[in-house]
C-alpha positions as CSV (number, residue, x, y, z in Angstrom):
1,M,-2.5,19.4,19.4
2,E,-0.3,19.3,22.4
3,E,3.1,17.7,22.1
4,L,3.7,15.1,24.8
5,K,7.2,14.4,25.8
6,H,7.3,10.7,26.0
7,E,9.1,7.4,25.7
8,C,12.7,7.0,24.5
9,G,13.7,4.8,21.6
10,V,16.3,2.1,21.6
11,A,18.1,0.2,18.7
12,M,20.6,-2.6,18.8
13,I,22.6,-4.3,16.0
14,R,24.8,-7.4,16.3
15,L,26.8,-8.3,13.2
16,L,27.0,-12.1,12.8
17,K,29.7,-12.1,10.2
18,P,33.2,-10.6,10.1
19,L,33.5,-7.0,8.9
20,E,35.2,-8.2,5.7
21,Y,31.9,-10.0,4.7
22,Y,30.0,-6.7,4.7
23,E,32.8,-4.9,2.8
24,Q,32.6,-7.5,0.1
25,K,28.8,-7.8,-0.1
26,Y,27.6,-4.2,0.6
27,G,30.7,-2.2,-0.3
28,T,31.4,-1.1,3.2
29,W,32.4,-2.5,6.5
30,M,30.3,0.3,8.1
31,Y,27.1,-1.7,7.3
32,G,26.2,-2.0,11.0
33,L,27.0,1.6,11.7
34,N,24.8,2.8,8.7
35,K,21.9,0.5,9.7
36,L,22.1,1.8,13.3
37,Y,21.8,5.4,11.9
38,L,18.7,4.3,9.9
39,L,17.1,2.7,12.9
40,M,17.7,5.8,15.0
41,E,16.5,8.3,12.4
42,K,13.4,6.2,11.8
43,Q,12.6,6.5,15.5
44,H,13.4,10.2,15.8
45,N,9.8,10.7,16.8
46,R,10.6,9.0,20.1
47,G,13.4,11.3,21.3
48,Q,14.5,14.8,20.4
49,E,16.4,15.9,23.5
50,G,19.5,13.9,23.0
51,A,21.0,10.7,21.4
52,G,23.9,8.4,22.0
53,L,25.5,5.3,20.6
54,A,27.9,2.7,21.9
55,C,30.0,0.1,20.0
56,V,32.0,-2.9,21.1
57,K,34.9,-4.3,19.1
58,L,35.4,-8.1,19.6
59,E,38.7,-9.7,20.1
60,A,40.7,-6.6,20.7
61,N,44.3,-7.1,22.0
62,P,45.2,-6.0,25.5
63,G,46.0,-2.2,25.5
64,E,43.6,-1.6,22.6
65,E,40.3,0.3,23.1
66,Y,37.3,-2.0,22.5
67,M,34.3,0.0,23.8
68,F,33.3,3.3,22.2
69,R,30.6,5.8,23.0
70,E,29.4,9.1,21.5
71,R,26.6,11.3,22.9
72,A,25.1,14.7,22.0
73,L,22.2,16.9,23.1
74,G,19.4,18.6,21.1
75,S,17.1,17.6,18.3
76,G,20.1,17.3,15.9
77,A,21.9,14.9,18.1
78,I,21.6,11.9,15.8
79,T,23.3,13.8,12.9
80,E,25.9,15.2,15.3
81,I,27.0,11.8,16.9
82,F,27.2,10.0,13.5
83,G,29.0,13.0,12.1
84,T,31.5,12.8,14.9
85,V,32.0,9.1,14.4
86,Q,32.5,9.6,10.6
87,G,35.0,12.4,11.5
88,N,37.3,9.6,12.6
89,F,37.5,8.4,9.0
90,K,37.8,11.6,7.1
91,D,41.6,11.5,6.6
92,L,41.8,7.9,5.5
93,T,42.8,6.9,2.0
94,K,40.3,5.1,-0.2
95,E,42.2,1.9,0.3
96,Q,42.2,2.3,4.1
97,L,38.5,3.2,4.2
98,H,37.6,0.0,2.4
99,D,40.1,-2.3,4.3
100,A,38.0,-4.2,6.8
101,D,41.1,-5.6,8.5
102,Y,42.7,-2.2,8.9
103,A,39.4,-0.8,10.3
104,K,39.1,-3.7,12.8
105,K,42.6,-3.2,14.1
106,Y,42.9,0.6,14.2
107,L,39.6,2.5,13.8
108,P,37.2,3.4,16.6
109,F,33.5,2.3,16.1
110,A,34.6,-0.4,13.7
111,G,33.0,-3.2,15.8
112,E,30.4,-5.9,15.7
113,A,28.0,-4.9,18.5
114,Y,26.2,-1.6,18.3
115,M,23.6,0.1,20.5
116,G,21.7,3.4,20.0
117,H,19.4,5.5,22.2
118,L,17.1,8.5,21.6
119,R,16.2,10.5,24.7
120,Y,13.1,12.3,25.9
121,S,13.6,13.2,29.5
122,T,10.5,12.5,31.6
123,T,12.0,13.4,35.0
124,G,13.0,16.9,34.3
125,K,16.7,16.0,34.5
126,S,18.7,17.1,31.5
127,G,22.3,17.6,30.4
128,I,24.8,15.4,28.7
129,S,25.4,13.3,31.8
130,Y,21.8,12.0,31.6
131,V,22.1,11.0,27.9
132,H,22.3,7.3,27.3
133,P,24.2,5.0,26.9
134,F,25.8,5.0,30.4
135,L,29.2,3.3,30.9
136,R,30.6,1.4,33.8
137,R,34.3,0.8,33.2
138,N,36.7,-1.8,34.6
139,N,40.1,-3.4,33.8
140,W,38.3,-6.8,33.3
141,R,36.8,-6.7,29.8
142,A,33.8,-8.7,30.8
143,K,33.0,-6.3,33.7
144,N,32.6,-3.3,31.3
145,L,29.0,-2.4,30.7
146,A,27.2,0.0,28.4
147,L,23.5,0.4,29.3
148,C,20.6,2.3,27.8
149,G,16.8,2.0,28.0
150,N,13.3,3.2,27.3
151,F,11.9,3.2,30.8
152,N,10.7,4.9,34.0
153,M,11.0,3.3,37.4
154,T,8.4,4.0,40.1
155,N,10.4,2.6,43.1
156,V,13.8,4.3,42.8
157,D,13.6,5.4,46.4
158,E,13.2,1.8,47.7
159,I,16.0,0.5,45.4
160,F,18.3,3.4,46.3
161,A,17.8,2.7,50.0
162,R,18.4,-1.0,49.6
163,I,21.6,-0.8,47.5
164,T,23.2,1.9,49.6
165,A,22.4,-0.3,52.7
166,I,24.7,-3.0,51.3
167,G,27.5,-0.6,50.6
168,Q,27.0,0.5,47.0
169,H,27.3,4.2,46.2
170,P,25.5,5.3,43.0
171,R,27.0,8.4,41.4
172,K,23.5,10.0,41.0
173,Y,20.0,9.6,42.4
174,A,18.5,8.7,39.1
175,D,16.9,5.5,37.9
176,T,19.4,5.0,35.0
177,Y,22.5,5.3,37.3
178,I,20.9,3.0,39.9
179,M,20.0,0.4,37.3
180,L,23.6,0.6,35.9
181,E,24.9,0.0,39.4
182,Q,22.5,-2.9,39.9
183,V,23.3,-4.7,36.6
184,G,27.0,-3.8,37.0
185,H,27.1,-5.2,40.5
186,R,25.5,-8.5,39.5
187,L,27.9,-8.6,36.4
188,D,30.8,-8.2,38.8
189,R,29.6,-11.1,40.9
190,E,29.1,-13.3,37.8
191,V,32.6,-12.6,36.6
192,E,34.1,-13.3,40.0
193,R,32.2,-16.6,40.2
194,L,33.6,-17.6,36.9
195,F,37.1,-16.3,37.9
196,N,37.1,-18.7,40.9
197,L,36.0,-21.6,38.7
198,A,38.7,-20.8,36.2
199,E,41.4,-20.7,38.9
200,A,40.1,-24.0,40.3
201,E,40.7,-25.5,36.9
202,G,44.3,-24.3,37.0
203,L,43.9,-21.6,34.3
204,T,46.1,-18.5,34.3
205,G,46.5,-15.2,32.4
206,M,44.4,-14.9,29.3
207,G,43.1,-18.4,29.9
208,V,41.1,-17.0,32.8
209,T,39.8,-14.2,30.6
210,H,38.7,-16.5,27.9
211,Y,37.1,-18.9,30.3
212,I,35.0,-16.1,31.9
213,E,34.0,-14.7,28.5
214,D,33.1,-18.1,27.2
215,H,30.9,-19.1,30.2
216,I,29.3,-15.8,31.3
217,D,25.5,-16.1,31.7
218,L,23.7,-12.7,31.5
219,A,20.4,-14.4,32.3
220,N,21.7,-14.8,35.8
221,V,22.8,-11.2,35.9
222,L,19.5,-9.8,34.6
223,R,17.4,-12.1,36.8
224,T,19.0,-11.0,40.0
225,A,19.4,-7.3,39.0
226,S,15.8,-6.8,37.8
227,K,13.7,-8.7,40.4
228,E,12.8,-5.5,42.3
229,W,12.2,-3.2,39.4
230,D,8.7,-1.7,39.3
231,G,8.0,0.2,36.2
232,G,7.9,0.0,32.4
233,Y,11.1,-0.7,30.7
234,V,13.1,-2.1,27.8
235,I,16.8,-2.1,29.0
236,C,19.5,-2.8,26.5
237,G,23.2,-3.4,27.2
238,L,26.6,-4.4,25.8
239,T,29.5,-5.8,27.8
240,G,33.1,-5.3,26.9
241,S,33.5,-9.0,26.2
242,G,30.9,-8.8,23.4
243,E,27.6,-9.9,25.0
244,S,24.5,-8.0,23.9
245,F,21.2,-8.1,25.8
246,A,17.7,-6.5,26.0
247,V,15.1,-7.2,28.7
248,R,11.4,-6.1,28.8
249,D,9.3,-5.4,31.8
250,P,7.0,-8.3,33.0
251,W,3.9,-6.2,32.5
252,G,4.8,-5.6,28.8
253,I,4.3,-1.8,29.3
254,R,7.1,-0.7,27.0
255,P,7.6,-2.3,23.5
256,A,10.5,-4.0,21.7
257,F,10.8,-6.0,18.5
258,W,13.6,-8.1,17.1
259,Y,14.8,-9.8,13.9
260,Q,17.6,-12.2,13.0
261,D,19.0,-13.7,9.8
262,D,22.4,-15.2,9.1
263,E,24.0,-11.7,8.8
264,V,22.6,-9.7,11.6
265,A,20.5,-9.6,14.8
266,V,18.6,-6.4,15.5
267,L,16.2,-5.0,18.1
268,A,14.3,-1.7,18.1
269,S,11.4,0.0,20.0
270,E,9.2,-0.2,16.9
271,R,8.5,-2.9,14.3
272,P,8.2,-0.8,11.1
273,V,11.7,0.7,11.5
274,I,13.2,-2.8,11.3
275,Q,11.0,-3.6,8.3
276,T,12.2,-0.4,6.5
277,A,15.8,-0.5,7.5
278,F,16.3,-4.2,6.5
279,N,13.5,-4.6,3.9
280,V,11.9,-7.5,5.7
281,P,8.1,-8.4,6.1
282,A,6.3,-7.8,9.4
283,G,5.8,-11.5,9.8
284,S,9.6,-12.2,10.2
285,I,9.9,-9.7,13.1
286,K,9.2,-11.0,16.6
287,E,8.0,-9.1,19.6
288,L,10.2,-9.3,22.8
289,M,7.6,-10.7,25.2
290,P,6.9,-9.4,28.7
291,G,9.6,-10.4,31.2
292,Q,11.7,-11.9,28.4
293,A,15.3,-11.2,27.6
294,L,17.1,-11.3,24.2
295,L,20.6,-12.5,24.8
296,I,23.4,-12.7,22.1
297,N,26.7,-14.1,23.3
298,K,30.3,-13.4,22.2
299,T,30.1,-15.9,19.4
300,G,26.8,-14.4,18.0
301,K,24.5,-17.1,19.2
302,L,21.1,-15.6,20.0
303,R,18.5,-16.9,22.5
304,T,15.5,-15.6,24.3
305,T,14.8,-16.6,27.9
306,Q,12.2,-15.7,30.6
307,I,13.9,-13.5,33.1
308,N,10.9,-12.4,35.2
309,K,7.6,-14.1,35.7
310,V,4.9,-12.5,33.6
311,R,2.5,-10.3,35.5
312,E,-0.8,-9.0,34.4
313,V,0.1,-7.9,30.9
314,K,-0.9,-4.3,30.2
315,P,1.0,-2.9,27.2
316,C,0.8,0.9,26.8
317,S,-2.2,2.0,24.8
318,F,-0.8,5.4,24.2
319,E,1.8,3.7,21.9
320,R,-1.1,2.8,19.7
321,I,-3.0,6.1,19.9
322,Y,-0.1,8.5,19.5
323,F,3.5,7.6,20.1
324,S,4.5,4.8,17.7
325,R,4.9,5.3,14.0
326,G,1.5,4.9,12.3
327,S,3.2,3.0,9.5
328,D,3.1,-0.2,11.5
329,V,0.5,-2.5,9.9
330,D,-1.4,-3.2,13.2
331,I,-1.1,0.4,14.6
332,Y,-2.4,1.8,11.3
333,R,-5.5,-0.4,11.4
334,E,-6.1,0.3,15.1
335,R,-5.9,4.1,14.7
336,K,-8.3,4.0,11.8
337,L,-10.7,2.0,14.0
338,L,-10.3,4.5,16.8
339,G,-11.6,7.2,14.4
340,E,-14.4,5.0,13.2
341,K,-15.5,4.2,16.8
342,L,-16.3,7.9,17.4
343,I,-19.0,8.1,14.7
344,P,-22.1,7.8,17.0
345,N,-20.8,10.5,19.3
346,I,-19.9,12.8,16.4
347,L,-23.3,12.4,14.7
348,K,-24.9,13.3,18.0
349,A,-22.8,16.4,18.4
350,I,-23.7,17.7,14.9
351,N,-27.3,16.5,15.1
352,K,-26.6,14.3,12.1
353,D,-26.3,17.3,9.8
354,L,-23.6,16.0,7.5
355,D,-24.5,18.3,4.7
356,H,-23.5,21.3,6.8
357,T,-20.4,19.9,8.5
358,V,-16.7,20.1,7.5
359,F,-14.3,17.5,8.9
360,S,-10.6,18.0,9.5
361,F,-7.7,17.0,11.9
362,I,-4.9,18.6,14.0
363,P,-2.1,17.6,14.5
364,N,-0.5,15.3,11.8
365,T,-0.4,12.4,14.3
366,A,-4.2,12.3,14.2
367,E,-4.3,11.9,10.4
368,V,-4.8,8.1,10.5
369,A,-7.7,8.4,13.0
370,F,-9.1,11.0,10.7
371,Y,-9.2,8.6,7.8
372,G,-10.9,6.0,10.0
373,M,-13.5,8.7,10.9
374,L,-14.1,9.5,7.3
375,Q,-14.5,5.9,6.4
376,G,-17.1,5.5,9.2
377,L,-18.9,8.6,8.1
378,D,-18.9,7.4,4.4
379,D,-20.5,4.1,5.6
380,Y,-23.1,6.0,7.6
381,L,-23.9,8.3,4.6
382,N,-24.2,5.4,2.2
383,E,-26.7,3.8,4.5
384,E,-28.7,7.1,4.5
385,K,-28.5,7.2,0.7
386,V,-29.8,3.7,0.3
387,Q,-32.8,4.5,2.6
388,Q,-33.5,7.7,0.7
389,I,-33.4,5.9,-2.7
390,A,-35.6,3.1,-1.3
391,S,-38.2,5.7,-0.1
392,L,-38.5,7.1,-3.6
393,G,-40.2,4.0,-4.8
394,H,-39.3,1.8,-7.8
395,S,-39.0,4.5,-10.5
396,P,-37.0,7.4,-9.2
397,N,-36.1,10.0,-11.8
398,L,-32.5,10.9,-12.6
399,E,-32.7,14.3,-10.9
400,E,-33.8,12.8,-7.6
401,L,-31.1,10.1,-7.8
402,E,-28.4,12.7,-8.7
403,Q,-29.4,14.8,-5.7
404,I,-29.0,11.9,-3.3
405,L,-25.9,10.4,-4.8
406,S,-24.1,13.8,-5.0
407,R,-24.0,14.0,-1.2
408,R,-20.4,13.8,0.1
409,I,-18.6,13.9,3.4
410,R,-16.9,17.3,3.4
411,S,-13.3,17.2,4.5
412,E,-10.8,20.1,4.3
413,K,-7.3,20.9,5.7
414,V,-8.5,23.8,7.8
415,A,-5.5,24.3,10.0
416,I,-1.7,24.1,9.3
417,K,0.9,24.3,12.0
418,D,3.3,27.2,11.6
419,I,6.8,27.3,13.0
420,K,7.0,27.6,16.7
421,L,6.9,31.3,16.9
422,R,6.9,31.4,20.7
423,T,10.1,29.6,21.5
424,F,12.3,32.7,21.6
425,I,10.1,34.9,23.8
426,A,9.4,34.4,27.5
427,E,7.3,37.5,28.5
428,G,3.8,36.3,29.4
429,N,1.5,38.5,27.3
430,S,3.7,38.5,24.2
431,R,4.1,34.7,24.5
432,N,0.3,34.2,24.7
433,D,-0.3,36.4,21.7
434,L,2.2,34.4,19.6
435,A,0.8,31.1,20.9
436,A,-2.5,32.2,19.4
437,H,-0.9,32.2,15.9
438,V,0.9,28.8,16.0
439,Y,-1.7,27.5,13.5
440,D,-2.7,29.1,10.1
441,I,-6.2,28.5,9.0
442,T,-7.5,27.9,5.5
443,Y,-9.9,30.8,4.9
444,G,-13.0,29.9,2.8
445,S,-12.9,26.3,3.7
446,L,-16.4,26.4,5.2
447,V,-19.6,28.6,5.0
448,P,-19.6,31.0,7.9
449,G,-22.7,30.9,10.1
450,V,-23.9,27.7,8.4
451,D,-21.4,25.0,8.7
452,N,-20.2,23.0,11.7
453,L,-16.5,22.2,12.0
454,V,-15.4,18.9,13.4
455,I,-11.6,18.6,14.3
456,I,-10.2,15.3,15.4
457,D,-7.1,15.0,17.6
458,D,-5.4,11.9,19.0
459,S,-5.5,13.1,22.7
460,I,-6.4,16.1,24.8
461,V,-4.4,16.1,28.0
462,R,-3.8,19.7,29.3
463,G,-6.0,21.6,26.9
464,T,-3.6,24.6,26.9
465,T,-3.2,24.6,23.1
466,L,-6.9,24.4,22.6
467,K,-7.5,27.5,24.9
468,Q,-4.5,29.5,23.7
469,S,-4.6,28.8,20.0
470,I,-6.9,26.3,18.4
471,I,-10.4,27.3,19.4
472,G,-9.7,31.0,18.8
473,I,-8.2,30.6,15.4
474,L,-10.9,28.1,14.2
475,D,-13.5,30.6,15.4
476,R,-12.3,33.0,12.8
477,L,-13.7,30.8,10.1
478,G,-17.2,31.6,11.4
479,P,-18.4,28.0,12.1
480,K,-21.8,27.6,13.7
481,K,-20.3,25.0,16.0
482,I,-16.8,23.7,16.7
483,V,-16.6,20.0,17.8
484,I,-13.2,18.9,19.1
485,V,-13.0,15.1,18.9
486,S,-10.4,13.1,20.8
487,S,-9.5,9.6,19.5
488,S,-8.5,8.6,23.0
489,P,-10.6,8.7,26.2
490,Q,-10.3,11.5,28.8
491,V,-6.8,11.5,30.2
492,R,-7.5,11.6,34.0
493,Y,-4.5,10.2,35.7
494,P,-0.7,10.7,35.6
495,D,1.8,8.4,34.0
496,Y,4.9,7.0,35.7
497,Y,6.2,4.7,33.1
498,G,7.9,7.0,30.6
499,I,5.5,9.9,29.6
500,D,6.1,13.5,30.8
501,M,2.8,14.0,32.7
502,A,3.1,13.4,36.4
503,K,1.2,16.2,38.1
504,M,-2.5,16.2,38.8
505,S,-2.7,20.0,38.0
506,E,-1.8,19.2,34.3
507,F,-5.0,17.4,33.5
508,I,-7.9,19.4,32.2
509,A,-10.2,16.4,33.0
510,F,-9.1,16.5,36.6
511,K,-9.5,20.3,36.8
512,A,-13.0,20.0,35.3
513,A,-14.0,17.3,37.9
514,I,-12.7,19.4,40.8
515,E,-14.6,22.5,39.5
516,L,-17.8,20.4,39.2
517,L,-17.5,19.3,42.8
518,K,-17.1,22.9,43.9
519,D,-20.1,24.0,41.7
520,R,-22.3,21.4,43.3
521,D,-21.2,22.0,46.8
522,M,-19.5,18.6,47.0
523,K,-16.1,19.6,48.5
524,D,-16.6,16.9,51.0
525,V,-15.8,14.4,48.2
526,I,-12.4,16.0,47.8
527,A,-11.7,16.1,51.5
528,A,-12.7,12.4,51.9
529,A,-10.5,11.3,49.0
530,Y,-7.6,13.3,50.4
531,R,-8.0,11.8,53.9
532,K,-8.1,8.3,52.6
533,S,-5.1,8.9,50.5
534,K,-3.2,10.4,53.4
535,D,-4.1,7.6,55.7
536,Q,-2.5,5.0,53.5
537,M,0.9,6.8,53.2
538,G,2.6,4.4,55.6
539,L,1.3,1.2,53.9
540,P,3.4,-1.0,51.5
541,K,2.7,0.1,47.9
542,E,1.1,-3.3,47.2
543,Q,-1.7,-2.4,49.6
544,M,-2.4,1.1,48.3
545,V,-5.7,2.0,46.6
546,N,-6.5,4.7,43.9
547,Y,-8.8,7.1,45.7
548,V,-8.5,9.7,43.0
549,K,-11.2,7.7,41.2
550,D,-13.7,9.1,43.9
551,I,-13.1,12.6,42.4
552,Y,-14.6,11.5,39.0
553,A,-17.2,9.0,40.3
554,P,-20.1,11.4,40.7
555,F,-20.1,12.6,37.0
556,T,-20.6,11.2,33.6
557,D,-18.0,11.6,30.8
558,E,-20.4,14.1,29.2
559,E,-20.6,16.3,32.3
560,I,-16.8,16.4,32.6
561,S,-16.5,17.2,28.9
562,A,-19.0,20.0,29.2
563,K,-17.1,21.5,32.1
564,M,-13.9,21.3,30.1
565,V,-15.6,23.4,27.3
566,E,-16.3,26.1,29.9
567,L,-12.7,26.1,31.1
568,L,-11.1,26.0,27.7
569,T,-13.3,28.3,25.5
570,P,-11.6,31.7,25.2
571,A,-13.7,34.8,25.9
572,G,-15.4,36.2,22.8
573,T,-15.7,32.9,21.0
574,K,-18.8,33.1,18.8
575,A,-19.2,29.5,17.8
576,K,-20.7,26.9,20.2
577,V,-18.0,24.5,21.3
578,E,-18.3,20.8,22.2
579,I,-15.6,18.2,23.1
580,V,-16.3,14.6,22.2
581,Y,-14.1,11.8,23.7
582,Q,-13.6,8.2,22.8
583,P,-15.4,5.9,25.3
584,L,-13.1,3.6,27.1
585,E,-14.9,0.6,25.6
586,G,-14.1,2.1,22.1
587,L,-10.4,2.1,23.0
588,H,-10.5,-1.5,24.2
589,E,-12.3,-2.6,21.0
590,A,-9.9,-0.8,18.7
591,C,-6.7,-1.9,20.6
592,P,-7.7,-5.3,22.2
593,N,-4.1,-6.4,22.8
594,H,-2.9,-3.1,24.4
595,R,-5.0,-2.8,27.6
596,G,-2.6,-0.6,29.5
597,D,-5.2,2.2,30.0
598,W,-4.2,3.6,33.3
599,Y,-4.1,7.2,31.9
600,F,-7.9,6.9,31.4
601,S,-9.1,4.3,33.9
602,G,-6.7,4.8,36.8
603,D,-6.0,1.0,36.8
604,Y,-2.2,1.1,37.2
605,P,-0.3,-2.0,36.1
606,T,2.2,-1.9,39.0
607,P,1.9,-1.0,42.7
608,G,4.5,1.7,42.2
609,G,2.1,3.6,39.9
610,V,-0.6,3.7,42.6
611,K,1.9,4.9,45.2
612,M,3.1,7.7,43.0
613,L,-0.4,8.8,42.1
614,N,-1.2,8.8,45.8
615,N,1.7,11.2,46.4
616,A,0.8,13.4,43.5
617,F,-2.8,13.8,44.6
618,I,-1.8,14.6,48.2
619,D,0.8,17.2,46.9
620,Y,-1.9,18.8,44.7
621,I,-4.5,19.0,47.5
622,E,-2.0,20.4,50.1
623,Q,-0.9,23.1,47.7
624,V,-4.4,24.2,46.8
625,Y,-6.5,23.5,49.9
626,Q,-6.3,23.7,53.7
627,F,-7.7,20.5,55.1
């Protein structure tokens, strides 16, 4: 129900044949450009604040531009950047437009290596200067670098201090600029190492250039540049000499998938977008493994290599619950299972009264979990029917059978999201009134005063939409009870690896736990957790402990959920309200290969996550309390 700003999306394409090949086979040398557009549009869910693309043209002559970039802001950025690129071709004759040699010599973005990025800012920094790809220019072709990524670093402060201490001067205090400097610095060193070797062999002029470009090893560059990175990342890059690369964090937090045939090599943040864009089966697409890099050299030779030692692998579970496209074969199955795992808790909430309960979902991302929930309810109801029939004896009459067999799980589309009415108005009361009408309800979809209403969502983080809009509008249908179901567990802890939720005050679960401690005269628990957190401020991040867990420890999940209901139910609500969450075990059973559950458990995959949580908790306490 609440839109989370989250991870970015990346896409890379390396054409493995000359442009003329694609002109002859597909009727256009723009094959790579068109496929990049598809990959980016199919990942539009991952970034709607900006987009950018970069292109490298191989074998350009000195004095000719060989690296191109286009960026734009806003939800229409993909259309805008590709429209701008196509604008370069609008005055060409038909012959020129289909002449691959002409394109290769004279047209911008007519290259062999492409890279695209979709941006969601998670740090609050915005503007065109923060839209990827980032460029680092140099007169040496091999030293030119375009970089983009899906990432958040947790130790920017440490890295910034270290690289400025050795004389570097990043243009901005932001993780992307700092990573650009680090990779660029190591790329410079690699090029200089090869320059010295080339000179030692007596090479001069373009002979030196070709020697460097033929021998450059980006594995060395990435290994030395990334060894201190703490965070979740998939970093992609192009060099001016035609090298392409992508590297994934050693914890496997952020996802990436790749595919290669004899025409193309491609990488994207999600598997189904490659399947759709290139019409290939899931089995032919490989996952970039934790700590691994995909490297494609100037000649188009692809290899994977281990860059960083694999750590405790904890891929992000929110990818499976909410972020990634549900069309992925595994994610679809997992989301259905998440819905199914909730059945015992749902039945308890409605006192097993299926005959007087209507089931629905909000928002659309929860639809697959909804189908899983319905499947689980059908299975339960069929068991009930079998027992009822068996209890009738050996000769039930048709009327009795008909009565039992006619029982159905009742599902309706009870709420439909309207346009965002509130975007143009800032004044508090007016905005709140409009927020209450973001959803339209389907009148007549349940029997007032008789039916329960069960609504499934993929996650409940802040609860603001529930309070401002959902519960109030659903109450107009007159349900006896409203049960809000979350297919994920209670979100209790901030994320520092690419999702826009970093403050303790944002979490309704945290607010509920704090209120329970106050209600039960247990403020000493808050004070003790604060003191222990404060006392470890000077420790290395590797030694820090998550003491925020102490805030939740005295309570059951059900107690915290009940307190949330108190905090989120608007005054005047007639229906009884209950919130039901997925147990942590249910998440692990549904998504066994994606155990990155720090949002729910507080078990951060990297030391930097614990350090940032520690700071966030101290900031919250010092703003609210006087200890």
